[in-house]
N, C-alpha and C positions, 0 to 999 in steps of 0.2 A: 724195070721195076717188077718185083714179084708181089702179087696180091696175097695178103695175109689175112687170116680170120681174126676176129676180135679176141678170141681166147689165145691165139698165138701171140698177138701183140701184147696182151695183158701179161702173159707168162714171161715174155722177153723183158718187158718193162719192170716186172717184179724182180727179176734177176738183176737188172741194172741198178734198181733203187735199193736193193737189200745191202749192197756194199758200194755206195756212191761216194766218190771223192774221199775214200778212206774212212767214211763214217758208216759203221754197220748198224742196220736197223733190224732188230730181232723179232719184232711183232709182225703178225701177218699183214701183208700189204694186199688190199683188195680195191675194188672200184670206188669205195667210199673213203679211202684213206686220203687225207688232206696233205698237200705238199708242205705248207708252211706250218700249220698247227701240229700235225702228227709227225711228219718227217723232219721238222725243224729247218726247212729250207730258208735261205736268205735269197734276196733277189739275184745275187751273183750266181748262186747255185742253179737258178732257173736258166740263166744264160749258158752256163756250162752244160746243163742237161740238154739244151737244144742242140749244142754242138755235138755232144755225145750221141744223141739220137740220129743226127744226120750221118755221122760216121758209122754207127751200128747198122742203120738201114741202107746205107750207101746211096743216099739221095738227098737232094736239097729240099728242105721242108719250108713252106711258106707260112711262117708263124704270124705274120702281120695281121691277116684277116682274123685269125683265131684270137689273138691278143686284143684286137679292136672290139671283137664281139664280147669278150670278157669285160673290157673297160666299159662298154655301153651298158652292160648289166650291173656295173659297179661291183664286180666280184673282187673280193679281197683275198681269196684263197681258191685253190683249184683242186678238184677231186681227180684221183688217178683215172677214174672212168671217163672224165671229160677229155683227158689227154689221149686215152685209148680211142675215143670216138674220132678225135682230130687225126690221129695217126691212121686209123682205119680208112678215113676218107682220103687221106693223102698218099697212101701207099698203093 
């Protein structure tokens, strides 16, 4: 595993999300961008994104604690920055 900086992770995630699953998102994607509200994600998209990220970063990511933490906070949407933080801790 290679350690990546937060800006590197954000940049790679922005690239992935700008054309994800054939859906182009033209507005700027930053750390405050919301997955469901702004990007129009459905729950299946989140699953596919997880698989895409594992393939992209070539590592198994342990999403369970991350998702449990979100559930405990009763989070209904996720900011890109929160995913960047998770990836930064995991890579």
